[in-house]
C-alpha positions in Angstrom: 32.7 173.3 51.2 30.6 176.3 51.7 28.7 177.3 48.9 30.0 180.6 47.0 27.3 183.2 47.1 27.9 184.1 43.3 24.9 185.8 41.5 26.4 186.2 38.3 28.1 184.9 35.6 30.2 186.2 32.2 30.1 183.6 29.7 33.4 183.6 27.6 33.3 184.8 24.3 35.6 181.7 23.0 32.9 178.7 24.2 31.3 177.1 21.7 28.2 177.4 20.5 25.1 175.2 22.2 23.3 172.8 19.1 19.9 171.9 18.1 20.3 168.3 17.9 19.9 166.1 20.8 21.5 162.9 19.6 24.2 162.9 21.9 22.3 162.9 24.3 20.3 160.0 22.6 23.4 158.0 22.5 24.2 158.2 26.4 20.7 157.2 27.3 20.5 154.4 24.8 24.1 153.1 26.9 22.9 153.4 30.1 24.6 154.5 33.0 24.1 158.4 33.0 23.6 160.6 36.1 21.1 163.5 35.8 22.2 166.9 37.5 19.3 169.4 37.5 19.1 172.9 37.8 16.4 175.6 38.2 15.7 175.6 34.3 13.8 172.0 34.7 10.9 173.6 36.8 10.3 176.7 34.6 8.0 175.1 32.6 6.2 174.2 35.9 5.9 177.9 36.6 9.0 178.7 39.0 11.4 180.5 37.3 15.0 180.3 37.2 17.9 182.7 38.9 19.5 183.6 35.4 17.7 182.8 32.2 15.6 185.5 30.1 13.7 187.2 33.3 15.5 185.2 35.9 14.4 186.2 39.1 18.4 187.5 40.0 17.3 190.7 38.0 14.9 191.7 40.6 15.5 189.2 43.6 18.7 188.7 45.9 18.6 185.0 47.3 18.6 185.0 51.1 22.0 184.0 52.8 23.0 182.2 55.6 24.8 184.8 57.6 22.1 187.3 57.0 19.6 184.8 58.0 21.6 183.6 61.3 22.3 187.4 61.9 19.5 189.4 62.4 16.0 188.9 63.6 14.9 191.5 60.8 16.0 189.7 57.8 14.4 186.3 59.4 10.4 188.0 59.7 11.3 189.3 55.9 12.5 186.2 54.9 9.5 184.1 56.1 7.5 186.4 55.1 8.1 186.5 51.8 8.8 182.7 51.9 5.1 181.9 54.0 3.2 183.3 50.8 5.4 181.9 48.2 5.1 178.7 49.5 1.4 178.8 48.7 2.0 179.2 44.8 5.4 177.2 45.1 3.5 174.3 46.7 0.8 174.2 43.9 3.1 173.4 41.3 3.2 170.5 39.4 6.0 168.4 37.4 6.2 169.1 33.8 7.2 167.0 30.7 11.1 167.1 31.7 10.8 165.7 35.3 8.2 163.3 33.8 10.6 162.0 31.0 13.5 161.9 33.7 11.2 159.5 35.8 10.5 157.7 33.0 14.2 157.2 31.9 15.0 156.3 35.1 12.0 153.4 35.5 13.5 152.0 32.5 16.6 151.9 33.9 18.7 154.8 31.7 19.9 156.5 34.9 22.1 155.6 37.9 21.0 158.5 39.8 19.5 161.9 39.6 20.9 165.1 41.9 18.6 168.0 41.2 19.8 172.0 43.0 16.5 172.5 42.9 13.8 172.7 46.1 10.5 171.9 44.7 10.5 168.0 45.0 9.5 168.0 41.5 11.3 165.0 40.5 9.9 162.9 43.4 6.1 164.2 42.4 6.8 163.1 39.0 7.7 159.5 40.2 11.9 159.5 40.3 13.1 157.1 43.0 16.1 158.1 45.2 16.5 161.6 44.0 19.8 163.6 46.4 18.3 166.4 47.0 21.4 169.2 47.1 20.8 171.6 48.5 17.7 170.2 50.7 13.8 170.7 50.5 11.6 173.3 50.9 9.0 171.1 52.3 11.0 170.6 55.9 12.1 172.6 58.4 15.0 172.4 60.8 15.6 174.2 64.2 18.8 175.6 64.5 19.1 175.4 68.1 17.8 171.5 68.9 18.0 170.7 65.0 14.5 168.9 65.5 12.9 168.4 62.2 9.1 169.0 61.3 7.3 168.9 57.9 6.7 172.9 56.2 2.9 172.1 56.2 2.8 172.2 60.4 4.6 175.4 60.0 2.7 177.0 57.2 -0.8 176.5 59.9 1.1 178.1 62.9 2.2 181.1 60.5 -1.1 181.4 59.5 -2.8 181.5 62.9 -0.3 184.0 63.9 -0.6 186.4 60.9 -4.2 186.3 60.3 -5.4 188.1 57.2 -1.8 188.6 55.8 -2.0 187.7 51.9 -0.3 190.7 50.1 -0.1 190.3 46.3 3.5 189.5 45.5 5.4 190.7 42.3 6.8 187.4 41.6 7.9 184.4 42.9 11.7 183.1 42.9 13.2 179.9 42.7 13.7 179.2 46.5 10.4 179.9 47.3 10.6 183.6 48.2 8.1 185.5 46.9 8.8 189.3 45.8 7.3 191.4 48.9 8.0 195.2 50.0 8.8 195.7 53.0 5.7 197.7 53.7 3.9 194.3 52.6 5.9 192.5 54.9 5.0 194.8 57.7 4.9 193.5 61.3 4.6 189.8 60.1 5.3 187.7 63.0 7.7 185.1 63.1 7.0 181.7 64.9 9.6 179.7 66.9 10.6 176.2 67.2 7.8 174.2 69.4 9.7 171.9 71.1 12.4 174.4 72.4 12.1 177.8 71.2 14.8 177.8 69.0 15.1 179.9 65.4 14.0 177.8 62.9 15.1 177.4 58.7 13.5 176.0 55.9 16.0 172.6 55.0 17.6 174.1 52.5 21.2 175.6 51.5 20.6 178.9 51.4 24.3 180.9 49.8 26.8 181.2 51.6 26.4 177.8 53.8 28.1 174.5 53.7 26.3 171.6 51.7 26.6 168.9 54.0 29.9 167.0 53.8 28.0 163.4 53.8 25.1 164.7 51.0 28.6 166.0 48.9 30.4 162.6 49.3 27.3 160.3 48.3 27.0 162.6 45.2 30.7 162.3 44.2 30.5 159.0 44.5 27.6 158.7 42.3 30.0 160.6 39.2 32.4 158.1 40.2 29.6 155.0 39.4 27.9 156.4 36.6 29.4 156.6 32.7 28.4 159.8 31.8 26.8 163.2 33.3 23.5 164.8 32.0 23.0 168.4 33.4 19.5 169.3 33.2 18.4 173.3 33.1 21.3 174.8 34.9 24.1 177.8 34.2 26.7 175.9 37.0 27.2 179.1 38.3 27.9 178.1 41.8 30.3 175.3 42.7 28.4 173.3 44.3 26.9 172.1 41.2 29.8 172.6 38.9 32.4 171.0 40.9 30.5 167.3 39.6 30.8 168.5 35.9 34.2 169.1 36.7 34.9 165.9 38.7 33.2 163.8 35.5 35.4 165.7 32.9 38.8 164.8 35.4 37.7 161.0 35.0 37.2 160.7 31.3 33.4 160.8 31.8 31.2 162.7 28.9 29.3 165.9 30.0 25.8 166.7 28.1 24.1 169.7 29.0 20.6 171.0 27.9 20.5 174.3 28.8 19.0 177.0 26.2 21.5 179.6 27.5 25.6 179.1 28.0 26.7 177.4 30.7 29.9 177.7 33.1 30.4 173.9 32.6 30.4 174.6 28.9 33.7 173.8 28.4 34.2 170.7 30.0 31.2 169.4 27.9 31.0 167.3 25.3 28.0 168.9 23.7 25.3 171.6 25.1 22.0 171.0 23.4 20.4 174.8 23.5 16.5 173.9 23.7 13.7 173.7 25.9 14.1 170.7 28.3 10.5 169.5 28.2 10.6 169.2 24.2 14.0 167.6 24.2 13.7 165.7 27.2 10.5 164.1 25.4 11.7 163.9 21.8 14.9 161.8 23.5 12.8 159.1 25.4 10.8 158.9 22.4 13.8 157.9 20.2 14.6 155.5 22.7 10.9 153.9 23.2 10.4 154.8 26.2 7.1 156.3 27.0 6.6 159.2 28.6 3.3 160.0 31.2 1.3 162.8 31.1 0.5 165.4 33.9 1.3 164.2 37.2 -1.9 165.2 39.0 
C-alpha cells in the first residue's frame, strides 16, 4: 500500500474532547502487552518540529514526494541541498523524556513492541530495542539502481567535499530532516551519485506517495495482533500508514489509547486521548508504575 500524500485533515465537530487524566494509560501499561505507535509529536521536545501541531512544518513546507524525487533532477538537487544542511542539526538531536520513558517501560517488560513513524532514530538512542521504523531512517542511504545501502555520514562527507563553503542559514528544520531553504540558497548545489554504480541515491525513508515495504507492514500487523492494547504517542494519524494499525486494533477489540495534545484521525477508535505534553505524561505514568526513567541521554 502506498502512503497517501494527505497533508491535511479537519477534525469532525463531534469528536470527544481530550482528557488530562492519564490513568487509563497507567492501567493499560500495568496490564502489559502494550504496543507503542509513535509519531513526530514525541520528538518535538528534542527540537524537531512536528508536521501538524501548533507551528507545525506543514504551514511552511510541503514534504518531498516519491514521484517528484524520482522524476526530476532539479527536485533531487533541492532535496539533497536542504537535507544535507538539515542533517547537521537533525543529527545533533538527543532523546527527550518521552523517548526515555518509552525505553524504561520497555525495559520493565510493559511493552510488546515499538513502531515509530519517525525517521530520527531517537527511540534507539534512548535505549529502546527492536524498534520497527515504519518509514525508514535518515541515517541510511540507498541507491535506486543497484540497491546498495550506505551510511548517511559517508554521504555527508562526500557532499561536503563536493560543495565546499555551502553553509546557508535555514529558516527551520522539518520532521523529515529537510531544511527550509530558498532556491537562491540552494544555488548550484552538487548532488553526488552512488559510489558503486553511479546511480541515484535516496535516503532510506518512505516519502509521501511511496509504498511502505509490504513485509514491514505485515510485521507491524502481526505486532498489533499479538498486543493487548495499542498506545499512540504524538501522532495525528492523518496518513493511512499509521491509521491502519489503529483501525486494526479497534476491529480486533483491543483498547486504543492516544497521547496527543490535538485531536487525531484515530480518536473515533480510541478509548481515550490524553491531551497533555508527552514527556510529562509518560514520566508521570512511569512514576505511578514505579518504573524509573533515566536522565537525558548523552
